C-alpha positions as CSV (number, residue, x, y, z in Angstrom):
1,M,45.9,-3.9,31.2
2,A,43.3,-6.7,31.5
3,R,39.7,-5.6,31.1
4,V,37.8,-5.3,34.3
5,T,34.8,-7.7,34.4
6,I,31.5,-7.6,36.2
7,S,32.7,-10.5,38.4
8,E,35.4,-8.2,39.7
9,I,33.0,-5.3,40.3
10,A,30.6,-7.7,42.1
11,R,33.4,-9.0,44.3
12,R,34.6,-5.5,45.3
13,A,31.1,-4.2,45.9
14,G,29.9,-7.3,47.8
15,V,27.0,-8.0,45.4
16,S,26.0,-10.6,42.8
17,K,26.9,-10.3,39.1
18,T,23.2,-9.9,38.4
19,A,23.1,-6.8,40.6
20,V,26.0,-5.3,38.7
21,S,24.1,-6.1,35.4
22,F,21.0,-4.4,36.8
23,A,23.0,-1.3,37.8
24,F,23.9,-0.7,34.1
25,N,20.7,-2.0,32.5
26,Y,17.8,-1.8,35.0
27,P,18.9,0.5,37.8
28,E,15.3,0.9,39.0
29,R,15.5,-2.7,40.3
30,L,18.1,-1.9,42.9
31,S,18.0,0.1,46.1
32,E,19.6,3.5,45.8
33,E,22.3,2.5,48.3
34,T,23.3,-0.7,46.3
35,L,23.2,1.2,43.0
36,Q,25.5,3.9,44.3
37,R,28.0,1.4,45.8
38,I,28.2,-0.5,42.5
39,L,28.7,2.7,40.5
40,A,31.3,4.0,42.8
41,V,33.4,0.7,42.5
42,A,32.9,0.8,38.7
43,E,34.2,4.4,38.6
44,E,37.1,3.6,40.9
45,V,38.4,0.7,38.6
46,G,37.5,2.4,35.3
47,Y,34.8,-0.1,34.3
48,A,32.4,0.6,31.5
49,P,30.0,-2.0,30.1
50,D,30.6,-3.3,26.5
51,P,27.5,-2.2,24.5
52,V,28.1,-4.8,21.8
53,A,28.3,-7.7,24.3
54,S,25.2,-6.3,26.0
55,N,23.3,-6.2,22.7
56,L,24.2,-9.8,22.0
57,K,22.7,-10.9,25.2
58,T,19.5,-9.0,25.1
59,R,19.1,-9.0,21.3
60,R,18.2,-5.3,21.6
61,T,20.1,-2.2,20.6
62,G,17.9,0.4,22.3
63,C,17.8,2.2,19.0
64,I,15.3,2.6,16.2
65,G,16.1,3.7,12.7
66,I,14.5,6.1,10.2
67,L,15.1,4.6,6.7
68,V,15.4,7.5,4.3
69,P,15.7,7.2,0.5
70,Q,18.3,10.0,0.0
71,P,21.6,11.1,1.6
72,I,21.2,12.8,5.0
73,P,22.4,16.3,3.7
74,I,19.6,16.3,1.2
75,I,16.9,14.9,3.6
76,T,17.7,17.6,6.2
77,R,17.2,20.5,3.8
78,N,13.5,19.9,4.0
79,P,12.0,21.4,7.3
80,H,9.1,18.9,6.9
81,T,11.4,16.0,7.4
82,L,13.0,17.7,10.4
83,A,9.5,18.1,12.0
84,F,8.9,14.4,11.4
85,I,12.2,13.6,13.1
86,E,11.2,15.8,16.0
87,G,8.0,13.8,16.6
88,V,9.9,10.5,16.5
89,G,12.6,12.0,18.8
90,E,10.0,13.0,21.4
91,V,8.8,9.4,21.6
92,C,12.4,8.0,21.7
93,H,13.2,10.4,24.6
94,E,10.1,9.4,26.5
95,S,11.0,5.7,25.9
96,G,14.7,5.9,26.7
97,L,15.7,4.9,23.1
98,S,18.2,6.3,20.7
99,L,17.4,7.3,17.1
100,M,19.5,6.6,13.9
101,L,19.0,8.1,10.5
102,V,19.7,5.3,7.9
103,P,20.3,6.6,4.4
104,P,21.5,4.6,1.4
105,L,24.9,3.1,2.0
106,K,27.0,3.9,-1.0
107,G,23.8,4.4,-2.9
108,N,22.3,1.0,-1.7
109,L,19.4,1.0,0.7
110,R,19.5,-2.8,1.0
111,R,23.0,-2.7,2.3
112,A,22.1,0.0,4.8
113,I,19.2,-2.1,6.1
114,L,21.4,-5.1,6.7
115,R,24.1,-3.2,8.5
116,A,22.0,-0.8,10.7
117,A,22.1,-1.9,14.4
118,V,18.5,-1.0,15.3
119,D,15.5,-2.8,16.8
120,G,13.2,-1.6,14.1
121,F,12.7,0.8,11.2
122,L,10.4,3.6,10.2
123,T,10.5,3.8,6.4
124,L,9.9,7.3,5.1
125,G,8.4,7.6,1.6
126,L,9.7,4.4,0.1
127,E,6.8,3.6,-2.1
128,T,9.0,3.2,-5.2
129,F,11.5,0.9,-3.4
130,R,9.5,-2.3,-3.2
131,G,12.6,-4.4,-3.2
132,T,13.6,-2.6,0.0
133,M,10.4,-3.9,1.6
134,V,11.4,-7.5,0.8
135,V,14.8,-7.0,2.5
136,L,13.1,-5.5,5.6
137,Q,10.9,-8.5,5.8
138,Q,13.8,-10.9,5.3
139,R,15.7,-9.3,8.1
140,G,12.8,-10.1,10.4
141,I,12.6,-7.0,12.6
142,P,9.6,-4.7,13.0
143,F,9.1,-1.8,10.6
144,V,6.4,0.9,10.1
145,M,5.8,2.5,6.7
146,V,5.2,6.3,6.6
147,D,4.0,8.2,3.5
148,S,3.7,5.0,1.5
149,D,1.0,2.8,0.0
150,P,-0.4,0.6,2.8
151,T,0.7,-3.0,2.7
152,P,-1.3,-5.8,4.3
153,G,0.2,-6.9,7.6
154,I,2.5,-3.9,7.9
155,P,1.6,-0.9,10.1
156,C,1.4,2.3,8.1
157,V,0.9,6.0,8.9
158,N,-0.2,8.5,6.3
159,I,-1.9,11.8,6.1
160,D,-5.0,12.3,4.0
161,D,-2.9,13.4,1.0
162,E,-5.7,13.3,-1.5
163,A,-8.1,15.4,0.6
164,G,-5.4,18.0,1.1
165,A,-4.6,18.3,-2.6
166,Y,-8.4,18.4,-3.4
167,A,-8.9,21.2,-0.9
168,A,-6.0,23.2,-2.4
169,M,-7.1,22.9,-6.0
170,S,-10.8,23.5,-5.1
171,Y,-9.8,26.7,-3.4
172,V,-7.8,27.8,-6.5
173,L,-10.7,27.1,-8.8
174,R,-13.3,28.8,-6.6
175,G,-11.0,31.8,-6.6
176,G,-11.4,32.0,-10.4
177,H,-8.0,30.7,-11.5
178,R,-7.8,28.7,-14.8
179,R,-4.1,29.0,-15.7
180,I,-2.6,26.7,-13.2
181,A,0.9,25.3,-12.7
182,I,1.4,22.4,-10.4
183,F,4.9,22.1,-9.0
184,G,5.2,18.4,-8.1
185,I,8.0,16.5,-6.4
186,R,10.6,14.9,-8.6
187,S,9.4,11.3,-9.2
188,G,11.8,9.7,-11.7
189,H,8.9,9.4,-14.1
190,H,9.5,12.8,-15.9
191,G,6.0,14.1,-15.3
192,D,4.2,10.9,-16.3
193,Y,1.7,11.1,-13.4
194,H,0.0,7.9,-14.4
195,K,3.1,6.1,-13.0
196,Y,3.0,7.9,-9.6
197,A,2.7,5.9,-6.4
198,G,2.2,6.6,-2.7
199,T,2.1,10.3,-1.7
200,L,2.5,11.7,-5.2
201,Q,-0.3,9.5,-6.6
202,R,-2.7,10.5,-3.9
203,R,-2.0,14.2,-4.2
204,I,-2.2,14.2,-8.0
205,A,-5.5,12.3,-7.6
206,G,-6.8,15.1,-5.4
207,Y,-5.9,17.8,-7.8
208,A,-7.5,15.8,-10.7
209,R,-10.7,15.3,-8.8
210,A,-11.1,19.0,-8.1
211,L,-10.3,19.9,-11.7
212,A,-12.9,17.5,-13.0
213,E,-15.6,19.2,-11.0
214,Y,-14.9,22.3,-13.1
215,G,-14.7,20.5,-16.4
216,L,-10.9,20.5,-16.5
217,S,-8.2,17.9,-16.3
218,L,-4.5,17.5,-15.9
219,E,-4.3,17.2,-19.7
220,D,-5.8,20.7,-20.2
221,P,-3.4,23.1,-22.0
222,D,-3.8,25.6,-19.2
223,V,-3.0,23.1,-16.4
224,R,0.7,22.2,-16.4
225,L,2.7,19.8,-14.2
226,I,6.3,20.7,-13.5
227,E,8.4,18.3,-11.4
228,C,10.9,19.9,-9.0
229,E,13.5,18.8,-6.5
230,C,11.8,19.0,-3.0
231,D,13.8,22.0,-1.8
232,A,13.8,25.8,-2.2
233,E,16.3,25.5,-5.1
234,G,13.8,23.1,-6.8
235,G,11.0,25.7,-6.6
236,Y,13.3,28.5,-7.7
237,N,14.4,26.5,-10.8
238,G,10.9,25.4,-11.6
239,F,9.6,29.0,-11.5
240,H,12.3,30.1,-14.0
241,T,11.5,27.0,-16.2
242,I,7.9,28.0,-16.6
243,W,7.9,31.8,-16.3
244,H,10.2,32.4,-19.2
245,T,7.8,30.8,-21.7
246,R,4.9,32.2,-23.7
247,W,2.5,30.6,-21.2
248,Q,2.4,32.0,-17.7
249,P,0.2,30.7,-14.9
250,S,-1.9,32.9,-12.6
251,V,-1.4,30.5,-9.8
252,I,1.3,28.0,-8.8
253,V,0.1,25.0,-6.6
254,T,3.1,23.2,-5.0
255,M,3.3,19.8,-3.4
256,A,5.6,21.2,-0.6
257,D,6.0,24.5,1.2
258,V,9.8,24.3,0.7
259,I,9.2,24.4,-3.1
260,A,6.8,27.4,-2.7
261,I,9.5,29.2,-0.7
262,G,11.9,28.9,-3.7
263,V,9.1,30.2,-6.0
264,L,8.7,33.3,-3.7
265,Q,12.4,34.0,-3.9
266,A,12.4,33.8,-7.7
267,A,9.3,36.0,-8.0
268,R,10.9,38.6,-5.7
269,E,14.0,38.8,-7.9
270,L,11.8,39.6,-10.9
271,N,9.8,42.2,-8.9
272,L,6.7,40.0,-9.4
273,R,4.1,40.8,-6.8
274,V,2.5,37.9,-4.9
275,P,-0.5,37.5,-4.8
276,E,-1.4,40.5,-7.0
277,E,0.4,39.1,-10.1
278,L,0.8,35.5,-9.1
279,S,-0.9,33.5,-6.4
280,L,0.8,30.6,-4.6
281,I,-0.3,27.7,-2.5
282,G,1.9,25.2,-0.6
283,Y,1.5,21.9,1.2
284,D,2.8,20.9,4.7
285,D,2.6,24.2,6.7
286,I,6.2,24.1,7.9
287,A,7.0,26.6,10.7
288,V,8.5,29.2,8.4
289,S,5.4,29.3,6.1
290,S,3.6,31.8,8.4
291,L,6.8,34.0,8.3
292,T,7.3,34.3,4.5
293,C,6.5,37.5,2.7
294,P,3.6,37.2,2.1
295,P,2.7,34.5,4.5
296,L,1.9,31.3,2.6
297,T,-1.5,29.8,2.0
298,T,-1.0,26.1,2.4
299,I,-2.3,22.7,3.5
300,R,-1.4,21.9,7.1
301,Q,-0.4,18.4,7.9
302,P,0.3,17.3,11.5
303,T,3.9,16.3,10.8
304,V,5.2,16.1,14.4
305,E,2.2,14.0,15.3
306,K,2.8,11.8,12.3
307,G,6.4,11.1,13.6
308,R,5.0,10.5,17.1
309,T,2.3,8.1,15.9
310,A,4.7,6.1,13.7
311,A,7.3,5.8,16.5
312,Q,4.6,4.7,19.0
313,L,3.4,2.0,16.6
314,L,7.0,0.7,16.1
315,I,7.8,0.5,19.8
316,R,4.5,-1.3,20.4
317,W,5.5,-3.9,17.8
318,I,9.1,-4.2,19.2
319,E,7.7,-4.9,22.7
320,N,4.8,-7.1,21.6
321,A,5.3,-10.0,19.2
322,D,1.5,-10.3,18.9
323,F,1.1,-6.7,17.7
324,E,-1.7,-6.2,15.1
325,A,-0.8,-3.9,12.2
326,E,-2.8,-0.6,11.9
327,H,-3.2,1.7,9.0
328,I,-3.6,5.2,10.3
329,I,-4.6,8.3,8.3
330,L,-4.2,11.7,9.9
331,P,-6.3,14.7,8.8
332,V,-5.2,17.8,7.0
333,E,-6.6,21.3,6.7
334,L,-6.4,24.4,4.4
335,V,-4.7,27.4,6.0
336,E,-5.6,30.7,4.3
337,R,-3.0,33.4,4.4
338,Q,-1.9,36.2,2.1
339,S,-0.2,34.5,-0.8
340,F,-3.5,33.9,-2.7
341,A,-5.9,36.2,-4.4
342,P,-8.3,36.0,-7.4
343,P,-6.5,36.4,-10.8
344,A,-5.7,39.9,-11.8
345,D,-7.3,39.4,-15.2
346,G,-10.6,38.2,-13.7
């Protein structure tokens, strides 16, 4: 059967081809009567517009992409990422856009960028993928960096990572703790924090600044950095790595709530009381953090707002070629709950 064309729809409905095009792309430009007549004819003859052909004409897909550095099953294990996607999704819904998650394609982010049919990208935590930025610029479509080091001429949205880490570590030290384990996020540098970039660099700088005010440093024998996968299993494994040694911390400071939740699970299995025998602080304030047992003391970041802000910036750039890049930093705050107490040994 030959494919029905818009010319045939226009003839049957007694309207122009432009009116048919408006019916499927800009229905608000037509009267309700004309719109319904065109749609009724289209339904009668089984017509549906070709999205590929439409995209070729408008050079728009009506879709924005979130470029993520890991496979989707891994990314979605972290509730913080889901909250970010929620914020982006709210803006897409308001703007009539679709959303695509773009993970590495067969392990290759560059290939994924070139093949993704989107009008622009949000890049999530790609500070160690500088080659990826080059490919994005070569493709020539707008992109907004999130949780990355700001780049001149490219819009960027971050939280005040250093301030949050400083607040967490200062709280720990004021509380009297001096045997401190930091559970960081796996970096690929095997704990060599001097090579950190982006979010990890800013957070480790905040911890270091607070320690220095008490005459301590990240090199102190009673301050230890353990890198973990950024999920509950990572926190669980990190706890067992450090707890079954001669040195045991009085507090664990984690770079993500989801890691802290894994620590809580491991401590519970050993009948270790939190916070009486071990204090714990997270980072993010994901929704479940107030529901853990005990509720988690943490650093709250406005994750949904971060997603909304990044998406709004991207859409502004897509719609305005004269868009001027902004670097936005959102505030954080310490949330005190019941997973923290002064050390049992004073």
